[in-house]
N, C-alpha and C positions, 0 to 999 in steps of 0.2 A: 247633273252637277259635275260629273267627271268630264263630260264633253266641254263644259264651260272652263274648267280648269285647264284642259288641254289647249283650248283656243287661247286662253290667257298666256299659257306658257309659250305658245308659238308667237304671240304678239311681243312678249318680252324678248324672246330670242331675236326676232326681226329688228326690234328697237336697238338692241345691243349691237347687232351686226351693222346697222346703218350708222350709228352714232357713237359706238364704243361703250364700254362698261364703266359704271360709276359705283362707288361703294353703296349707294342707295339701293342697288338691285339685290344686294345680299339678303336683306329681310324678305324681299318679295320671293326670291328663290326658295328660301327656307319655308315660308308659309305655303307656297305652292306644293313643295315636296311633302310637307306634313299633310296637306289636304289630300293629295293622291294616295299617300300611305294609309290615310284613314278610310279609304275605300276598300281596304282589304278586310279579311275576317278578324284581324286583331282587335278591331273595335266592335264589341258585341252590341247587337241591337240596331235595327234598321233606323229607328228614329234618332237615336243618339248619333249614329254614324252620319246621318244626313245633317244633323245640327252642327256637328264638328266640321264636316266638310264645307257646309254652307258658310259657317263663320270664317274659316280659314281662307276660302276662296274670295269671300267678300272683302276681307282685310287685304288680301293680295291685290284685288281689283282697285281698291281705294289707293293703296300705295303706288300701284302702277300708274294710275291716273295722275297722282300728285307728282311722281318722279318724271313721267314722260312729258307732262305739260310744262312744269316749272323748273326742272333741274337738269336739263341738258346743257352741255357746253356749247354756246352759240358758235356757229361757223360763218364767218364773214366772207363775202365773195372776194376773189382776188382782184386787185386794181387792174384796170384795163389798159393803162398807159404804158409808155416805153420806159419810164424811169422807176428805179427803186424809190421807196418812200422813207424819209426820216422824219422825226418829230422831236419837239422840245417844248417844255412847259415854262412859262414865264409869269411870275407873280410880283406885284408891287402894290404899294399903298399911295394914294394921291393925297398929299398933305393938305391941299386946299379944298377938299370935298368932305363934308360930313357924311356919315353913313346914315341914310334916312330910315333904315329898317330896325335900328336898335335904340334902346333907351339910354345908351351910354353917350353922353355929350362929347366925350373925347374920342370916340370912334371915328376913323376916317375910312373913306371908301376904298375897298380893295379891288384890284383888277387881276383877273386870271385869264391868260391867253395860252392856247396851245397852237403851236405852229406845225403844220404838215408841209413838207417841202420835197422837191426832187433831190435825191441823195445818191452818193456813191454806193453801188451794190455791195452787200456783205451778207451772203446767205446764211452764214453761221452766227451772226450777231443776235443777241437776245432781243425779243420783241418788246415793244413798249407796253405797259399795262393798259388795260381797257378803261378802268374807272379810277378816279381819285380816291385815296383813303382806304384802299382795300386792306382789310385787317383792322381798321379803326372806324368802320362805318357805324353810324347810330343804329339803334334797334330796328328802326324802319326807315326805308328810303322810298320816297314817293308812295307811301302807304303800304309798301311791301316789306315783309320781314327780311332782314339782311341775310338770313340763311339761304335764301334763294340766289344770292350773289356770291356765295363762298367759292364757287368754281370759276368765277370770272377771271381769276388769275391764269386760267388755262386758255383763254381766248387768244387766238392769233390775230393781232391787229394789222399784220402785214406792214408794220412800220418799225423802224429801228430807232431807239431813243438816242438822241444827241449824235446821230450819224453825221458824217462829213457831207457838206452841201455839194451837190453836183455843180461843176463849173462850166458846163457847156455854154452857158451865157453868163454875162457879168451880173445882170440883175433879172430876177424872175418876176413876172407880173404877180400882183397881190390881189387876193380876194379876201375881204373882211366878212366873217360869217357869224351870224347871231342865231342861237337855237330857239326852238319853240318855248312857249310859256311853261315854266316848271321843269324843262328838260335840261340835261347837261350836254356839254359838247360831245361827250363820248357816245351819246345816243345817235350821232351822225358819222361814226367812224367809217362806215362803208362808203358813204357819199364823199367824205373829205379826203380819204386816202386815194380814192379813185381820181378825184380832181387833182391832187398833188402829183399823181403819177403821170398826168398829162402835161406837166411843166408849169405848175402854178404853186406859189407859196400861199397857203391858206392860213389866215389868222382867225381862229375860232375862239369865241369868248364865252366864259361862264359868267352869269350875272348873279353875284352873291346874294343870298337871302331870297332869291327867287328860284334858282336852279334847285333840283332835288337834293343835291349834295355838292358842296364846294370846299376845296381846301385852300385857305388863305395863305399869304406869304409868311405868317407867323406860325403856321402849322395847324391852326384851328380848323376843325371840320364844322361847317355851318349848313343849316337846312332852312327851308322857306319860312319867312315871317310875312303873314298877310294880314292887312288891316282893312276889312270891308266895312262900309258904313251902311246903316239901315236906310239912309236916304238915297242910296245908290244900288237898288235891288238888281239891276242888270249888269252892274259893275263896269259900266262904260267909263265913268269918271275915274275909277281906280285904274283901269287899263290905260287910259290916256295919261295919267300921272306916271305909270310905270314906263310908258313909251318915252317920256322925258328922261327918266333914269337911265334907260337903255341908250338913248342918244348920247348922253353924257359919257357913259362907259365907252361907247364906240369912238367918240371924239378923243378920249384919253388915249386910246390905242393908236389912232391916227397921229396924235401928237408925238407918240413914243417912237414911231417909225424913224429910223436914223439915229436912235440913241443907243449906244453900246451898253449903257447901264441897264437897259430894258431887254434888249434882244441878243446881247452878247455877240457870238461869232456869226449869227445869222444877219446882223445889221448890214454888213457890206453887200449882201445879196438882195436886200429889199429896195424897192423903188417907190417913190411917192407919185409917180406918173401912172395914170390909167387905172387907179384903184377901183375895183368893183365891190359894191356893198351887196351882200346876199344874205338870205336867211329863210328859215322855214317857219310857217305859222306866225306867231307873234314876232319872231325874229325877222321874218320877211317884211312885216309891217314896219318894224323899227328901222330896217334897212332903207325902205322908201322914205321914211320920215327923215333919216339922216341925209340922204341924197338931196332931198328937197331943201335942206337948210345948210348944207356944207358943200362948197364948190370943189373940195378936194376929191370928192367922189365922182368918178367919170361915168358910172352906169349903176343901175339898181336892178336887183332880181328879187321878186317876192314869190316864194314857193308856198302857195296855198294859205296865205295869211290874211286875216281880217284886220282892217285898219281902224284906228280909233282917233278921237280928237279931231284936230284940224287937218291932218295929213291928206285926206281925200280931196281937199279943196286947194292944195298947192298946185302951182303951174310947174310941173316937173320939166326941167330943161334937158336932162341927160337921157340917153337911151334907157328904156325901161322894158323889162321882160317879166311877164306874169305867167307863172307855171301853175296850173290848177290840177287837182285830182279830178277824177270822173264825177261830174255833178250828180249823176244818178246814184253813185255809191256813197259820196260824202254828204250829200244834201246840204249844200252851203246855205247859210242863213241870209236873211234880208240885209243885215249889216255888211256882210261880205260882198254881196252882189251890188248893192247900191253904192258902197264905198268905192269899188273899182270902176263902176260906171262913171262916177264923178271924177275920179282921178284920171281916167283915160280921156274924158271929155276936156279936162283942163291941161293935159300934157302938151308940151311944146316940142319935145324931142321925139325921135322914132320909137314906136312901141310895138311889141308883139304880145299877143295873148294866146297861150297854148294850153290845151286840155289833154291830159293823159288818160286814155280809155283804160278801164279795169285797174286803175290805181286809186287807192283811198288815201285819206289824210296821212296815215302812218306808213304808207309805202315808201316815203322818202327817208325814213328812219330805219334804225336797226330793230325796231320793236318786233316785227314779225319773226325775226331770226332768233328771238329769245325763246320761242316755242320750238318744240321738236317738229320734225317734218310732217308727221301725220296730223298733228294738231294745227300746224300752220295751214295745211290744206283745208281743214275743217273751218278754221277761222275765215279763210278767204271765201268759202262758200256762204258763211253766215253774214259776215260784215263787209265782204269785198276785198279788193286788193290782189286779185289773182294774177295781175301783171308780174308781181314778184319784186323783191328788193333789187336784185341784180339788174333786171331790165329797166326798172324805174330809175336807178342810179345812172345807168348808161345813157338813157334818153335825156334825163335832166342835165347831166354834165355836157352832153353834146350841145344842148341848147345854151347852157351857161357859157361855154367856151366861145360862142360866137360874139360875146361881149368883151372878151379878154384881149388885150393888146397882143400882137403889134397892130392889129387893125384899130380896135378901140373906138371906132367912129359909129358903131351901130351893128346891128345883126348882119351877118353875112351867111350866105347859103352853103358855101364850099365846106365840105367835111361834115355837114349836118343836114343835108337835104332829106335823107330818110327820116331823121327824127323830127324835122320841121313838118314833114307831111304826116308822119304817124301821130304826132301830138296835136294834129288839127290846129295849127297855128294860123292866126289872122294878124295882119300887119296894118299899121297906119302910118 
């Protein structure tokens, strides 16, 4: 038992050395110390000593597992581009749209957009918060107790809130981004800050009452409201209906580009030309659906998203990029595979389909970074994703940037040759 206690003490010391000390380590250290002291002659009786030591070490082990898995301060990778990153949050209500998720007839649909953009560097400026509503979160967020997120105010997002926009160019290209089902925009901070650092304004949307947590323009914190029907066991009808809600949200943001009342000082740096619609998972599917029905979108990017409703049967005119995780690790379902086969068969514009080896569905998000490094490695062994968030973000944005103006006419190889080859891309 003493050997186990010593091993656990070494693990704790290594964890603190790698990721810093948190207050949660104090009870672990106390229990370990008591356990080791109990090995001395001061506790009489071999059985009693073993029972005391065993209990204390077991409690220490459980605390260690809980703290090391769930309570580290996530460390996001540094953006790879040449520009510093600024961010601003914009919220408004659309008076002409009912809110479909509430019982209140007077409720109108709320729009929440966070912009990430090239900014003037200020190394000493305070960083933007990672998650909406910190300090006012509900008891549970996406099924997890809010205590697990109490240290999220320490996350370095590598973005300065309301920083001055870099004026190297008059107007920066725009990428409209939609998150996965149930996910918040913050879940993609690594991907979006990296994209903004390359010279892009990213407008990332939270979809209220579907995202895990959203702060509306009146200050309310709202969580998901789901209405599944017994006649829709596979939920395809529900997801098709939610696709329509997302399309409407995305169109409202497109309508707002150029409106100072919506985007303030950022307005003069936005352009309506060459807008790329992109998203991950359900957000990727919604981006394709938007592009298929709105000519203001110049290109579409679907990152590992299953499509619902009539979307796969549209004749997509714009350039289209499909970025998939490793099929062997994610095990994409029939709906995913058949839907993309139909979409690609009907597409009229240039298309590329790329598969990232050793990336799973969550590698495009910050999810793996929410675990401490030893447990992140273990998760990659069990469920895949050994490519890692940093490398997945780099390759994904290398590919996405090929659709961003000034070229804007389709994929180009320059600057992305390695990623195109590494991601096993096929073109048509």
